[in-house]
C-alpha atoms as an extended CHARMM CRD file, in Angstrom:
* protein
*
       171  EXT
         1         1  UNK       CA             -3.3300000000       -0.7180000000       25.8610000000  PROA      1               0.0000000000
         2         2  UNK       CA             -3.2210000000        2.5870000000       23.9510000000  PROA      2               0.0000000000
         3         3  UNK       CA             -1.7790000000        2.7750000000       20.5220000000  PROA      3               0.0000000000
         4         4  UNK       CA             -0.0050000000        5.4940000000       18.5980000000  PROA      4               0.0000000000
         5         5  UNK       CA             -0.0540000000        6.2710000000       14.8360000000  PROA      5               0.0000000000
         6         6  UNK       CA              2.3820000000        8.2970000000       12.8990000000  PROA      6               0.0000000000
         7         7  UNK       CA              3.5460000000        8.8430000000        9.3420000000  PROA      7               0.0000000000
         8         8  UNK       CA              7.1580000000        8.6020000000        8.4900000000  PROA      8               0.0000000000
         9         9  UNK       CA              8.6290000000        9.9980000000        5.3060000000  PROA      9               0.0000000000
        10        10  UNK       CA             12.2350000000        9.4250000000        4.2980000000  PROA      10              0.0000000000
        11        11  UNK       CA             14.5950000000        9.8720000000        1.3570000000  PROA      11              0.0000000000
        12        12  UNK       CA             18.3270000000        9.0940000000        0.9020000000  PROA      12              0.0000000000
        13        13  UNK       CA             20.5290000000        6.1410000000        0.3040000000  PROA      13              0.0000000000
        14        14  UNK       CA             19.3630000000        2.7150000000        1.3720000000  PROA      14              0.0000000000
        15        15  UNK       CA             18.9490000000       -0.8540000000        0.2770000000  PROA      15              0.0000000000
        16        16  UNK       CA             16.0300000000       -3.2020000000        0.4310000000  PROA      16              0.0000000000
        17        17  UNK       CA             17.7060000000       -4.7420000000        3.5610000000  PROA      17              0.0000000000
        18        18  UNK       CA             17.3740000000       -1.3300000000        5.1780000000  PROA      18              0.0000000000
        19        19  UNK       CA             13.6300000000       -1.3330000000        4.5920000000  PROA      19              0.0000000000
        20        20  UNK       CA             13.3180000000       -4.9520000000        5.8020000000  PROA      20              0.0000000000
        21        21  UNK       CA             15.2230000000       -3.9720000000        9.0370000000  PROA      21              0.0000000000
        22        22  UNK       CA             12.9140000000       -1.0500000000        9.6750000000  PROA      22              0.0000000000
        23        23  UNK       CA              9.9050000000       -3.2910000000        9.1160000000  PROA      23              0.0000000000
        24        24  UNK       CA             11.4170000000       -5.9220000000       11.5320000000  PROA      24              0.0000000000
        25        25  UNK       CA             11.9830000000       -3.2600000000       14.2330000000  PROA      25              0.0000000000
        26        26  UNK       CA              8.3430000000       -2.2250000000       13.8190000000  PROA      26              0.0000000000
        27        27  UNK       CA              7.0190000000       -5.7320000000       14.0010000000  PROA      27              0.0000000000
        28        28  UNK       CA              9.2780000000       -6.6490000000       16.9860000000  PROA      28              0.0000000000
        29        29  UNK       CA              7.8050000000       -3.6550000000       18.8780000000  PROA      29              0.0000000000
        30        30  UNK       CA              4.1330000000       -4.8650000000       18.2800000000  PROA      30              0.0000000000
        31        31  UNK       CA              3.5950000000       -2.4750000000       15.3340000000  PROA      31              0.0000000000
        32        32  UNK       CA              2.5200000000       -2.7110000000       11.7160000000  PROA      32              0.0000000000
        33        33  UNK       CA              2.7240000000       -0.7230000000        8.6110000000  PROA      33              0.0000000000
        34        34  UNK       CA             -0.8090000000        0.2870000000        7.7240000000  PROA      34              0.0000000000
        35        35  UNK       CA              0.1260000000        1.8000000000        4.4190000000  PROA      35              0.0000000000
        36        36  UNK       CA              3.5030000000        1.9330000000        2.7520000000  PROA      36              0.0000000000
        37        37  UNK       CA              4.9220000000        3.3450000000       -0.4600000000  PROA      37              0.0000000000
        38        38  UNK       CA              8.5670000000        2.6280000000       -0.9410000000  PROA      38              0.0000000000
        39        39  UNK       CA             10.2710000000        3.5370000000       -4.2220000000  PROA      39              0.0000000000
        40        40  UNK       CA             13.9440000000        2.7650000000       -5.1900000000  PROA      40              0.0000000000
        41        41  UNK       CA             15.9180000000        4.5370000000       -7.8900000000  PROA      41              0.0000000000
        42        42  UNK       CA             19.2940000000        2.8920000000       -8.0890000000  PROA      42              0.0000000000
        43        43  UNK       CA             20.6000000000        3.0570000000       -4.5730000000  PROA      43              0.0000000000
        44        44  UNK       CA             18.2850000000        5.8570000000       -3.4120000000  PROA      44              0.0000000000
        45        45  UNK       CA             14.9180000000        5.4910000000       -1.7470000000  PROA      45              0.0000000000
        46        46  UNK       CA             11.8610000000        7.6930000000       -1.1400000000  PROA      46              0.0000000000
        47        47  UNK       CA              9.2320000000        6.3630000000        1.1180000000  PROA      47              0.0000000000
        48        48  UNK       CA              6.0300000000        7.2270000000        3.0600000000  PROA      48              0.0000000000
        49        49  UNK       CA              4.8190000000        4.7900000000        5.6920000000  PROA      49              0.0000000000
        50        50  UNK       CA              1.9190000000        4.9380000000        8.1660000000  PROA      50              0.0000000000
        51        51  UNK       CA              2.7600000000        3.0790000000       11.3820000000  PROA      51              0.0000000000
        52        52  UNK       CA              0.5130000000        1.8990000000       14.1810000000  PROA      52              0.0000000000
        53        53  UNK       CA              1.9330000000        0.4150000000       17.3870000000  PROA      53              0.0000000000
        54        54  UNK       CA              1.5280000000        0.3530000000       21.1320000000  PROA      54              0.0000000000
        55        55  UNK       CA              2.3170000000        3.7330000000       22.6560000000  PROA      55              0.0000000000
        56        56  UNK       CA              5.0100000000        2.3900000000       24.9290000000  PROA      56              0.0000000000
        57        57  UNK       CA              7.1430000000        1.3170000000       21.9310000000  PROA      57              0.0000000000
        58        58  UNK       CA              6.5330000000        4.4610000000       19.8400000000  PROA      58              0.0000000000
        59        59  UNK       CA              9.8570000000        6.1590000000       20.6900000000  PROA      59              0.0000000000
        60        60  UNK       CA             11.8640000000        3.0060000000       20.0430000000  PROA      60              0.0000000000
        61        61  UNK       CA             10.5910000000        2.6450000000       16.5270000000  PROA      61              0.0000000000
        62        62  UNK       CA             10.7520000000        6.4050000000       15.7950000000  PROA      62              0.0000000000
        63        63  UNK       CA             14.4300000000        6.2540000000       16.9400000000  PROA      63              0.0000000000
        64        64  UNK       CA             15.0140000000        3.3300000000       14.5770000000  PROA      64              0.0000000000
        65        65  UNK       CA             13.9910000000        5.4560000000       11.5840000000  PROA      65              0.0000000000
        66        66  UNK       CA             15.7580000000        8.5710000000       12.7980000000  PROA      66              0.0000000000
        67        67  UNK       CA             19.0220000000        6.7360000000       13.4350000000  PROA      67              0.0000000000
        68        68  UNK       CA             19.3230000000        5.2710000000        9.8810000000  PROA      68              0.0000000000
        69        69  UNK       CA             22.5570000000        6.4550000000        8.2870000000  PROA      69              0.0000000000
        70        70  UNK       CA             22.0840000000        8.2000000000        5.0420000000  PROA      70              0.0000000000
        71        71  UNK       CA             18.4120000000        8.9150000000        5.3290000000  PROA      71              0.0000000000
        72        72  UNK       CA             16.6430000000       12.2540000000        5.7460000000  PROA      72              0.0000000000
        73        73  UNK       CA             13.6340000000       11.3510000000        8.0580000000  PROA      73              0.0000000000
        74        74  UNK       CA             10.5470000000       13.3100000000        8.8920000000  PROA      74              0.0000000000
        75        75  UNK       CA              7.9130000000       11.9420000000       11.3060000000  PROA      75              0.0000000000
        76        76  UNK       CA              4.3160000000       13.3460000000       11.7860000000  PROA      76              0.0000000000
        77        77  UNK       CA              1.9720000000       12.1380000000       14.4570000000  PROA      77              0.0000000000
        78        78  UNK       CA             -1.5250000000       11.4580000000       13.1700000000  PROA      78              0.0000000000
        79        79  UNK       CA             -4.8840000000       10.1660000000       14.3100000000  PROA      79              0.0000000000
        80        80  UNK       CA             -5.6350000000        6.5420000000       13.5010000000  PROA      80              0.0000000000
        81        81  UNK       CA             -8.6050000000        7.3980000000       11.2250000000  PROA      81              0.0000000000
        82        82  UNK       CA            -10.8560000000        4.3740000000       11.7450000000  PROA      82              0.0000000000
        83        83  UNK       CA            -13.9990000000        3.1230000000        9.8920000000  PROA      83              0.0000000000
        84        84  UNK       CA            -16.4330000000        0.4040000000       10.9190000000  PROA      84              0.0000000000
        85        85  UNK       CA            -14.7490000000       -2.9400000000       10.5450000000  PROA      85              0.0000000000
        86        86  UNK       CA            -17.8810000000       -4.4040000000        8.8790000000  PROA      86              0.0000000000
        87        87  UNK       CA            -17.7780000000       -1.7270000000        6.0290000000  PROA      87              0.0000000000
        88        88  UNK       CA            -17.6090000000       -3.2970000000        2.6480000000  PROA      88              0.0000000000
        89        89  UNK       CA            -15.8700000000       -1.1940000000        0.0020000000  PROA      89              0.0000000000
        90        90  UNK       CA            -16.7270000000       -1.5170000000       -3.6440000000  PROA      90              0.0000000000
        91        91  UNK       CA            -14.1640000000       -0.5190000000       -6.3230000000  PROA      91              0.0000000000
        92        92  UNK       CA            -13.4140000000       -1.0240000000       -9.9880000000  PROA      92              0.0000000000
        93        93  UNK       CA             -9.8350000000       -1.4100000000      -11.3250000000  PROA      93              0.0000000000
        94        94  UNK       CA             -9.0870000000       -0.7820000000      -14.9740000000  PROA      94              0.0000000000
        95        95  UNK       CA             -5.7860000000       -1.3960000000      -16.6940000000  PROA      95              0.0000000000
        96        96  UNK       CA             -4.1850000000       -2.5910000000      -19.8330000000  PROA      96              0.0000000000
        97        97  UNK       CA             -4.2470000000       -6.4210000000      -19.6060000000  PROA      97              0.0000000000
        98        98  UNK       CA             -0.9330000000       -8.1830000000      -18.9830000000  PROA      98              0.0000000000
        99        99  UNK       CA              0.2360000000      -11.5410000000      -17.6930000000  PROA      99              0.0000000000
       100       100  UNK       CA              0.0920000000      -11.8330000000      -14.0270000000  PROA      100             0.0000000000
       101       101  UNK       CA             -2.1900000000       -8.8270000000      -13.3100000000  PROA      101             0.0000000000
       102       102  UNK       CA             -4.6160000000      -10.7490000000      -11.0340000000  PROA      102             0.0000000000
       103       103  UNK       CA             -1.6020000000      -12.1390000000       -9.0420000000  PROA      103             0.0000000000
       104       104  UNK       CA             -0.1730000000       -8.5440000000       -8.5770000000  PROA      104             0.0000000000
       105       105  UNK       CA             -3.5080000000       -7.3240000000       -7.3400000000  PROA      105             0.0000000000
       106       106  UNK       CA             -4.1630000000      -10.2870000000       -4.9860000000  PROA      106             0.0000000000
       107       107  UNK       CA             -0.5560000000      -10.3030000000       -3.6160000000  PROA      107             0.0000000000
       108       108  UNK       CA             -0.8650000000       -6.5070000000       -2.8720000000  PROA      108             0.0000000000
       109       109  UNK       CA             -4.2940000000       -6.8960000000       -1.0760000000  PROA      109             0.0000000000
       110       110  UNK       CA             -3.0590000000       -9.9980000000        0.8530000000  PROA      110             0.0000000000
       111       111  UNK       CA              0.2010000000       -8.1660000000        1.9360000000  PROA      111             0.0000000000
       112       112  UNK       CA             -1.9550000000       -5.3410000000        3.3780000000  PROA      112             0.0000000000
       113       113  UNK       CA             -4.4110000000       -7.7370000000        5.2550000000  PROA      113             0.0000000000
       114       114  UNK       CA             -7.2420000000       -6.7370000000        2.9730000000  PROA      114             0.0000000000
       115       115  UNK       CA            -10.0380000000       -9.3600000000        2.5690000000  PROA      115             0.0000000000
       116       116  UNK       CA            -11.3940000000       -9.9100000000       -0.8760000000  PROA      116             0.0000000000
       117       117  UNK       CA            -15.0590000000      -10.7920000000       -0.4820000000  PROA      117             0.0000000000
       118       118  UNK       CA            -15.7240000000      -10.8050000000       -4.1940000000  PROA      118             0.0000000000
       119       119  UNK       CA            -13.6000000000      -10.1490000000       -7.3310000000  PROA      119             0.0000000000
       120       120  UNK       CA            -15.2140000000      -10.3990000000      -10.7880000000  PROA      120             0.0000000000
       121       121  UNK       CA            -12.5830000000       -9.9490000000      -13.6380000000  PROA      121             0.0000000000
       122       122  UNK       CA            -13.1610000000       -9.3620000000      -17.2850000000  PROA      122             0.0000000000
       123       123  UNK       CA            -10.8820000000       -8.9460000000      -20.3520000000  PROA      123             0.0000000000
       124       124  UNK       CA            -12.1010000000       -7.1430000000      -23.3840000000  PROA      124             0.0000000000
       125       125  UNK       CA            -10.0800000000       -7.1630000000      -26.6780000000  PROA      125             0.0000000000
       126       126  UNK       CA             -9.7600000000       -3.7620000000      -28.3400000000  PROA      126             0.0000000000
       127       127  UNK       CA             -8.9320000000       -3.8680000000      -32.0110000000  PROA      127             0.0000000000
       128       128  UNK       CA             -6.6240000000       -0.9680000000      -33.0100000000  PROA      128             0.0000000000
       129       129  UNK       CA             -5.6490000000        0.5140000000      -36.3280000000  PROA      129             0.0000000000
       130       130  UNK       CA             -3.0380000000       -1.2990000000      -38.3710000000  PROA      130             0.0000000000
       131       131  UNK       CA             -3.9630000000       -4.6390000000      -37.1100000000  PROA      131             0.0000000000
       132       132  UNK       CA             -2.6290000000       -3.9030000000      -33.5340000000  PROA      132             0.0000000000
       133       133  UNK       CA             -4.8870000000       -4.9070000000      -30.8640000000  PROA      133             0.0000000000
       134       134  UNK       CA             -4.8410000000       -4.9530000000      -26.9660000000  PROA      134             0.0000000000
       135       135  UNK       CA             -6.9210000000       -6.0750000000      -24.1640000000  PROA      135             0.0000000000
       136       136  UNK       CA             -8.4270000000       -4.1270000000      -21.3440000000  PROA      136             0.0000000000
       137       137  UNK       CA             -8.5940000000       -5.7190000000      -17.8600000000  PROA      137             0.0000000000
       138       138  UNK       CA            -11.4020000000       -4.8170000000      -15.4970000000  PROA      138             0.0000000000
       139       139  UNK       CA            -11.8620000000       -6.0890000000      -11.9600000000  PROA      139             0.0000000000
       140       140  UNK       CA            -14.9060000000       -5.2540000000       -9.7290000000  PROA      140             0.0000000000
       141       141  UNK       CA            -14.0710000000       -6.0050000000       -6.1940000000  PROA      141             0.0000000000
       142       142  UNK       CA            -15.7440000000       -5.9670000000       -2.7130000000  PROA      142             0.0000000000
       143       143  UNK       CA            -13.1750000000       -5.5230000000       -0.0220000000  PROA      143             0.0000000000
       144       144  UNK       CA            -12.9640000000       -5.3130000000        3.8390000000  PROA      144             0.0000000000
       145       145  UNK       CA             -9.9310000000       -3.3330000000        4.9410000000  PROA      145             0.0000000000
       146       146  UNK       CA             -8.3000000000       -2.9210000000        8.3260000000  PROA      146             0.0000000000
       147       147  UNK       CA            -10.1230000000       -0.4130000000       10.3970000000  PROA      147             0.0000000000
       148       148  UNK       CA             -7.1460000000        2.0560000000       10.5130000000  PROA      148             0.0000000000
       149       149  UNK       CA             -6.7310000000        2.0180000000        6.7200000000  PROA      149             0.0000000000
       150       150  UNK       CA             -8.4160000000        4.4070000000        4.3560000000  PROA      150             0.0000000000
       151       151  UNK       CA             -9.9080000000        3.0590000000        1.1100000000  PROA      151             0.0000000000
       152       152  UNK       CA             -8.4110000000        6.1300000000       -0.7110000000  PROA      152             0.0000000000
       153       153  UNK       CA             -5.0190000000        5.0000000000        0.1990000000  PROA      153             0.0000000000
       154       154  UNK       CA             -5.7450000000        1.4430000000       -1.0180000000  PROA      154             0.0000000000
       155       155  UNK       CA             -6.9990000000        2.8380000000       -4.3390000000  PROA      155             0.0000000000
       156       156  UNK       CA             -3.7770000000        4.9120000000       -4.6720000000  PROA      156             0.0000000000
       157       157  UNK       CA             -1.5730000000        1.9840000000       -3.9350000000  PROA      157             0.0000000000
       158       158  UNK       CA             -3.4560000000       -0.1750000000       -6.5180000000  PROA      158             0.0000000000
       159       159  UNK       CA             -3.0270000000        2.5720000000       -9.1190000000  PROA      159             0.0000000000
       160       160  UNK       CA              0.6970000000        2.4910000000       -8.3560000000  PROA      160             0.0000000000
       161       161  UNK       CA              0.9500000000       -1.1650000000       -9.6770000000  PROA      161             0.0000000000
       162       162  UNK       CA              1.1680000000        0.1890000000      -13.2140000000  PROA      162             0.0000000000
       163       163  UNK       CA              1.1500000000        3.4520000000      -14.9900000000  PROA      163             0.0000000000
       164       164  UNK       CA             -2.0310000000        2.5880000000      -16.8080000000  PROA      164             0.0000000000
       165       165  UNK       CA             -4.0380000000        1.4430000000      -13.8200000000  PROA      165             0.0000000000
       166       166  UNK       CA             -7.1010000000        3.3450000000      -12.6740000000  PROA      166             0.0000000000
       167       167  UNK       CA             -9.2530000000        2.6660000000       -9.6450000000  PROA      167             0.0000000000
       168       168  UNK       CA            -12.8140000000        4.0490000000       -9.2960000000  PROA      168             0.0000000000
       169       169  UNK       CA            -14.4210000000        3.8860000000       -5.6800000000  PROA      169             0.0000000000
       170       170  UNK       CA            -18.0550000000        2.8310000000       -6.1760000000  PROA      170             0.0000000000
       171       171  UNK       CA            -19.2240000000        3.1870000000       -2.5820000000  PROA      171             0.0000000000
């Protein structure tokens, strides 16, 4: 069975239910969102989603995106960019420490079907002037990602978890 890959960009008025409906249509047609970035500001949305699905269902899913009321949609066909499924990617994530940061990271990775082979986390207290201090969080991770996903996209999505998060690819 052949598969198709495309990137859909859209902006306009929508609700989380709209996004859930589009994800359901994709899933019902044997597809998956390889990478997705969806941002809401009030009742407006801006999104970029990389979709992979069986070729015979491609037009149905594209039509579902194109027929959404209130959205300006652009779709670009793309190659599936694959890597060896046995490739292990090493990366380091640095951020200001906060409650729930490990949960945020693992929830994101799990939601993208990314396997965590190893995750070593450290917190370092940094004393500041005037008695104000903070903590720096660092996680060194070894990951296996789906073959159609690019590690650079994973790094960008992790950096989007918070304004102060930085990801360094180590291999």
